[in-house]
N, C-alpha and C positions, 0 to 999 in steps of 0.2 A: 423566245414567250413574249406575249403580250402583256400588257400593264395589268390587263383585267387576270389573267392567269396569275402572276408573279404574287399580285396581292392576296386571291383566292388559296394559292400555296401557304405564304407567309400566314395568313391568319387561321388555315388549317393547322398548321406546323405549329402556332402559338397556343392552340387550345388542345390541343393534344400535350402539349408540354406543361402545360396547367394543370390540367387533370391530378395527376401527381398519385393515381389510386394506386398505381405496384409498389409506390415507396408507404405509401401504409397498410397494403396489404403483409409486403415485406416484413414493415414492423408489428403488425399482428402475430403473423408468421412463427416469429422466432420467440415469441409469446407463448403460443402453442404449445401443450407438454405433449401433445397426441404428433405433432410436427414433429419435435423434436424426438422423442423416440423414435417416429418411423425415418428419419435422417440418420440417427445411429444406429438400427438396424443397417440401414440400404450402406450405408458408410463403411459396417463390420467385413459385408460379403465383398463391394468392391476393393477392399484393401486386401482380404484374401485371394481374390482372384488374381488380383495383380503378386502380391508375395510368391502365387503357386505360378507363375511363372520361371522363377526365378533358385525358390527351392523348393523340394519335396521330400520327406524322409525316406520314402521308397520309391522304387519306378510302380508308377500302378499297374500296370499291366505282366508285371514278371511274379513270380511265386517267392514270396521273402517269407513266408514264415508258414507255422504248423497251419492244417487246415481244419476250420471251423473253430478257431480260437476267439475266444469273446475276449473281448478288451484287456489291456493290459498296460505296461509302462513300455512297451517294445511296441506293439501295436493298440495303439488311444480307443479306437474303435474297429479292433478286431480284425481278423481277417476274412475272406469269401471260402468257397469251399475248394478254391485250387491254391489256396493261401498266399492272395494276393491280400496288399496293404488297406484296408479301408478310408484310415484318413488319407492318404495319399489321393484313392479317389474321389475321398469327399472335396479334397481342396479342389481339383481340376476341374472337378463338377461344378465351381462355382463361373467357369468361364464361360461353356457355352450355355451355360444357363442366363448369364447377361447380357452377352452376346445377341442370343434371340429376343430378350426383351426389349432390350436396347433398338435391334434394329426393325422389328416388327411395332413399334410406337413411332419411331420415325419413318415410317409407310404408310402409316394408318393417320399418322398426321399431314405429314403431305397430302394426300387422298381428302381428306376430311376438312381438313381448310382451304384444298381449292374448291370443293365441290361445297362446303356451308358459304362459304361467303360469297362464290358467285350466283347459288340461289339467295342468298339474303338479298341481295345487292341488285340483280337484274331479275326482275318481275315474272318474265316469260321463260326463263332458266330455272324458276322456284317448283312451280310442279314437277316434272319429268325427274330432276333431280332429287325431289324427294319421296317421289315415289318410286325410284330405283334404290334410294336408300331401307325404303320400307322393306322391298325385296330380300334385301340384303339380310335387314333383323330379322327375317322370320326361317330363314337358311337354318337347316339343321350343318350348323358350323364341322359339331365333332365328328361326325359321317362322312360328310367332304370332304374334313383332313386327311381321315383313312382313307379314301376313296384315291385322291389325287395322289397320297404318298404309295399308294399299289403301283401306281402306274410310274409315278417320278419318284424316285428313292432319292431321299430330300436330303441336301446338306446342311448345315446350321444356317445358310445366306437363304437357301431356298425355302427352308422352313420359315424363317422369318418372314420371309415374301408371302408366303403363302396364309399365314397368320394374319400380318398386316393387312392384308388385303380384304379380310373377313372381318377386318376390325373398326373400319374407316366410319360405318355410319352414325356411332355414338359421337363420336368427335363432330361429323359433319351437322346433324341436330342441333346438338348445343353451339357451335359456331353459327350458323345458320340462323337462330333464335337473338341470339346475340347481335348479329349483323343487321336484322331488320330493327331492332329496338333503335341501334348507333344512326342506323340512316334516318331514322325520322328524327335525330336532332337539328336543331336552326342551324350549327353551324357547319352541317353537313352539306343544307339546302343553302346557306351563303357559300358555301366552296364552287358549289355548282353554277350557283347564278355569276361568280366570279370566273367562270371558265377555268376552272381545276379540272387536269383529267381523269375519267375512271379511275384508270392505275394507281394515280396519287391517292385519290382518294379510298380505294380500294384496301392499299397501305396500309394508309393510317388505321382503317375499320381493324386490319390485321394487328397492329400495335395495338391498339385499344383491347384486341380480346385475346393478345397473349396469354392473360393469367387462365385464363378459359381452355384454352388449349393445351398452356404445358400440364394443368389440373389432369384435363381427358388423358394427353398422351401416358403420362403416368397410370392411369387406371390402364392404360394400351398394354402399357410394360408388364401389369401384374397378368392379364389373361393372358400375354405372350408367355409366361412363366407357366401357367398353368396347362394351356393348351400342348405346352411343349412336352409338357411332362404328361398327360394324357397321352401322347405320341409315342414319347419315347417306353413309356409302360405296356403299352399294347405293341409295340416290338414295329412300329412305323416310321419314328424316329430316324433322326440320323443314327448311324452306326457307327460315326468313325470317333466318338467325343465319348465321356464318361460324363454326361450330364449326369443327371439325380434322377431324372428318371429312370436312363438306361439302367442305373446302380439296380431300380427295383424291380426292372424286367428282369435284369440277371438273378437277383435273389429268387424272384417267383419262378424262373425256369427251372432254378438248382431246390426248390420246394424249402428253401429257406425256415419259412414259420414252421414247416412238418419238423423240421428235425430241432425245431427252439434255437435257431440264431437269430435274434431278435436286432442285434446289431450291425447287422447287415442291411436294416429297414428303415432302423428307428431315426439315425442320423439324418440321411436323406429325404426321408419323408416330413421330418423335421423341419427342416433347412428350407424345404418346398414350401411350406405353411408358414415362417416364419418371415421370409422374402416375400411373400406375395401380401403377406399381413402389413410388411413396415411399407413397401409401394402405395395400399390400399391409404395408410394413414395419414403420405403425404399428399395423395390426392384428395380426399374428403377434407385434411385441414385448408390445402389450397383453397380449394372447391368454397369453403365456408368463409374462408378469410374474404375474397373476392367477392361474395355476396353480400357479406357485411357494410364493403366499402362502397359495395354500388346503392347499397340502399338509404346513405346516409344524404 
């Protein structure tokens, strides 16, 4: 490494180390009531998923009680038309829901960050990559998911992959916008003049946009929860797990509302809404905190 490259790398490292935006952002977040509420909701469901690996009141697929039983001290959420315990199914349902949410967010983040930083840093890639993102943004995602699922019966992993592939454009656009702004900063120009490789500069840009990446990843997780619920409810999602959307699908197939078995529908439906709200609160709080820090 030449002296110029070493000097440029040290300058870039010190500049980003001195920003301190992330530290300030975290201090703002922990004072934000919406962030604490969202974190509490998400934490609760993560604990529920972990507990359900080791303990369930009943076998969720076995008939363990009377048919169509409303909530009671033996079956807290009642039973299905086949006598299956709905509380046990609700506990198990948190596992695939969170798994797909996290994996789809990871897929969207990897693709979105790669496209966003490349488009923002390399001018010749900006136009084609952003036009590709625009194409994905106007696609009717849910009908496409249904069509794909009809040909490839998804597992939790393939469902997460499919959802993530259609969720990256929002991440890409946000990261690209931040990368363009950072690219114009004087210390980036100085680093280039001092011979710092593009890979090192892009890595530093990524570190600086990390709060934006995290916020958008959380929004992607929210989308993963909702899209999985849509797919499951329509009967085209993974059938090997009792995700909450799958519970709603079986309730609809058994005409639970027609017979007045509201307990088969309400817990899973409310859980989907609450968990999606929790992730959304985290994402919005993080986004607002980063904007507040960046505007100083």
